[in-house]
Backbone as CSV, one residue per row, in Angstrom:
resi,resn,N_x,N_y,N_z,CA_x,CA_y,CA_z,C_x,C_y,C_z
1,MET,-13.827,2.502,-49.881,-14.046,3.863,-50.576,-13.555,4.789,-49.687
2,LYS,-12.594,5.699,-50.072,-12.496,6.961,-49.096,-13.168,7.862,-49.369
3,VAL,-13.306,8.502,-48.088,-14.478,9.808,-47.929,-13.742,10.903,-47.059
4,ALA,-13.860,12.135,-47.343,-13.384,13.149,-46.556,-14.854,14.066,-45.772
5,VAL,-14.948,14.323,-44.772,-16.068,15.020,-44.273,-15.417,16.273,-43.957
6,LEU,-15.760,17.443,-44.253,-15.327,18.669,-43.791,-16.767,19.066,-42.789
7,ILE,-16.245,19.447,-41.801,-17.156,20.027,-40.884,-16.716,21.290,-40.313
8,ARG,-17.789,22.387,-40.042,-17.402,23.690,-39.793,-18.487,24.257,-38.959
9,PRO,-18.248,25.564,-38.580,-19.603,26.270,-37.634,-20.538,26.770,-38.690
10,LYS,-21.613,26.485,-38.511,-22.691,27.375,-39.420,-22.658,28.753,-39.298
11,ALA,-22.787,29.436,-40.382,-22.891,31.036,-40.483,-23.714,31.427,-39.121
12,GLY,-23.199,32.460,-38.548,-23.864,32.938,-37.522,-23.384,32.618,-36.097
13,ILE,-22.702,31.337,-36.237,-22.062,30.583,-34.917,-20.932,31.352,-34.677
14,LEU,-20.628,31.823,-33.242,-19.349,32.410,-32.872,-18.324,31.233,-33.434
15,ASP,-17.305,31.818,-33.665,-15.845,30.792,-34.129,-14.496,31.400,-33.398
16,PRO,-14.504,31.144,-32.114,-13.203,31.872,-31.500,-11.594,31.682,-32.288
17,GLN,-11.847,30.461,-32.454,-10.513,30.003,-33.133,-10.266,30.750,-34.530
18,GLY,-11.301,30.951,-35.324,-11.322,31.346,-36.635,-11.088,32.970,-36.497
19,GLU,-11.380,33.707,-35.489,-11.391,34.909,-35.208,-9.644,35.420,-34.722
20,ALA,-9.333,34.324,-33.837,-7.843,34.247,-33.526,-7.062,34.324,-34.776
21,VAL,-7.543,33.170,-35.659,-6.599,33.419,-36.831,-6.745,34.545,-37.941
22,ARG,-7.850,35.071,-37.959,-7.888,36.278,-38.799,-7.142,37.429,-38.442
23,ASP,-7.403,37.702,-36.807,-6.440,38.362,-36.204,-4.878,38.621,-36.392
24,SER,-4.533,37.102,-36.192,-3.169,36.937,-36.431,-2.480,36.996,-37.683
25,LEU,-3.378,36.690,-38.846,-3.144,37.022,-40.086,-3.231,38.442,-40.466
26,THR,-3.914,39.143,-40.023,-4.328,40.275,-40.012,-2.999,41.341,-39.631
27,LYS,-2.501,40.896,-38.409,-1.278,41.344,-37.670,-0.070,41.373,-38.564
28,LEU,-0.090,40.107,-39.264,1.065,39.626,-40.251,1.089,40.547,-41.531
29,GLY,-0.033,41.224,-41.691,-0.178,41.866,-43.194,-0.870,41.359,-44.075
30,PHE,-1.552,40.277,-43.721,-2.465,39.627,-44.703,-3.924,40.294,-44.820
31,GLY,-4.305,40.437,-45.821,-5.701,40.988,-46.097,-6.724,40.073,-45.680
32,VAL,-7.073,39.481,-44.457,-8.164,38.700,-44.256,-9.213,39.274,-43.651
33,SER,-10.546,39.227,-44.116,-11.604,39.933,-43.608,-12.387,38.747,-42.634
34,ARG,-12.173,37.318,-42.779,-12.844,36.372,-42.257,-12.151,35.170,-42.425
35,ALA,-12.215,34.315,-41.228,-11.447,32.788,-41.229,-12.382,31.897,-40.019
36,ARG,-12.602,31.038,-40.691,-13.345,29.883,-39.974,-12.676,28.621,-40.103
37,ILE,-12.573,27.968,-38.805,-11.861,26.948,-38.458,-12.957,25.887,-38.127
38,GLY,-12.428,24.821,-39.315,-13.458,23.559,-39.143,-12.443,22.295,-38.867
39,ARG,-12.972,21.161,-39.235,-12.188,20.050,-39.182,-12.497,19.080,-40.215
40,VAL,-11.500,18.234,-40.504,-11.659,17.262,-41.667,-11.820,15.766,-41.142
41,VAL,-12.514,14.977,-41.354,-12.602,13.528,-40.770,-12.507,12.636,-42.095
42,ASP,-11.310,12.060,-42.350,-11.078,11.339,-43.446,-11.292,9.690,-42.826
43,LEU,-12.204,9.142,-43.848,-12.675,7.555,-43.527,-12.485,6.888,-44.555
44,GLU,-12.235,5.456,-44.501,-12.590,4.398,-45.242,-13.542,3.378,-44.994
45,LEU,-14.412,3.573,-46.020,-15.495,2.596,-45.915,-15.629,1.372,-46.491
46,ASP,-16.390,0.418,-45.741,-16.468,-0.913,-46.663,-17.514,-1.010,-47.614
47,THR,-17.324,-0.563,-48.597,-18.506,-0.242,-49.747,-17.654,0.068,-51.014
48,SER,-18.099,-0.160,-52.068,-17.715,-0.032,-53.538,-18.617,1.101,-54.276
49,SER,-19.620,1.605,-53.487,-20.425,2.388,-54.333,-20.155,3.595,-53.880
50,PRO,-19.986,4.575,-54.648,-19.711,6.002,-54.106,-20.950,6.563,-53.586
51,GLU,-22.105,6.065,-54.214,-23.657,6.495,-53.494,-23.863,6.079,-52.013
52,GLU,-23.580,4.746,-52.026,-23.674,4.417,-50.413,-22.481,5.122,-49.642
53,ALA,-21.270,5.274,-50.199,-20.434,5.670,-49.336,-20.802,7.139,-48.606
54,ARG,-21.380,7.879,-49.603,-21.907,9.553,-49.453,-23.047,9.014,-48.465
55,ALA,-24.074,8.168,-48.543,-25.071,8.031,-47.667,-24.635,7.596,-46.163
56,GLN,-23.824,6.773,-46.240,-23.367,6.584,-44.933,-22.474,7.491,-44.172
57,ALA,-21.787,8.264,-44.798,-21.133,9.450,-44.136,-22.025,10.263,-43.698
58,GLU,-23.167,10.680,-44.386,-24.086,11.684,-44.137,-24.871,11.114,-42.781
59,ARG,-25.125,9.947,-43.022,-25.544,9.244,-41.390,-24.761,9.562,-40.464
60,MET,-23.368,9.046,-40.555,-22.476,9.354,-39.525,-22.485,10.833,-38.822
61,CYS,-22.349,11.541,-40.070,-22.433,12.942,-39.402,-23.520,13.553,-38.714
62,GLU,-24.647,12.964,-39.210,-26.033,13.305,-38.589,-26.169,12.683,-37.160
63,GLU,-25.443,11.535,-37.003,-25.675,11.006,-35.834,-24.549,10.996,-34.680
64,LEU,-23.445,11.210,-35.042,-22.012,11.609,-34.561,-21.322,12.322,-34.670
65,LEU,-20.705,12.742,-35.860,-19.411,13.564,-36.283,-19.861,15.091,-36.173
66,ALA,-20.842,15.360,-36.605,-21.291,16.860,-36.403,-22.489,17.185,-35.716
67,ASN,-22.498,18.247,-34.858,-23.643,18.783,-33.959,-24.192,19.599,-34.917
68,SER,-25.698,19.153,-35.316,-26.416,19.763,-36.428,-26.939,21.019,-35.615
69,LEU,-26.926,21.481,-34.536,-27.287,22.669,-34.222,-26.455,23.824,-34.405
70,ILE,-25.183,23.734,-34.678,-24.181,24.535,-34.541,-23.123,24.088,-35.862
71,GLU,-23.135,23.190,-36.461,-22.207,22.821,-37.386,-23.157,22.397,-39.005
72,SER,-22.384,22.476,-39.969,-22.684,22.127,-41.247,-21.544,20.973,-41.753
73,PHE,-21.752,20.345,-42.660,-20.838,19.251,-43.087,-20.948,19.057,-44.622
74,GLU,-20.040,18.557,-45.223,-19.683,18.585,-46.341,-19.209,17.284,-46.753
75,VAL,-19.822,16.088,-47.612,-18.983,15.012,-47.671,-18.513,15.095,-49.311
76,ALA,-17.330,14.502,-49.296,-16.658,14.206,-50.609,-15.965,12.845,-50.744
77,VAL,-16.595,12.125,-51.505,-16.148,10.681,-51.693,-14.900,10.974,-52.852
78,GLU,-13.743,10.288,-52.425,-12.484,10.771,-52.911,-12.047,9.600,-53.881
79,SER,-12.394,8.478,-53.669,-11.808,7.349,-54.485,-12.497,5.830,-54.050
80,ALA,-12.302,5.038,-54.974,-12.941,3.611,-54.769,-11.762,2.918,-54.293
């Protein structure tokens, strides 16, 4: 089962990379008032159950992939 996990800084947490992207885009003439930088972790899990894949990915985030103090995550089950 393929799973994508989007991890990004929580609201209120400083994001210097996001600020740099926003500033650069603004200088290029784009109307950007906010940018947040995150990361995507693509996983292939050994399960055929979307529910189990989501549960496994959430446990992975809680234990390793995301820092729960400063980051939030979203899990998307992509395919079987």
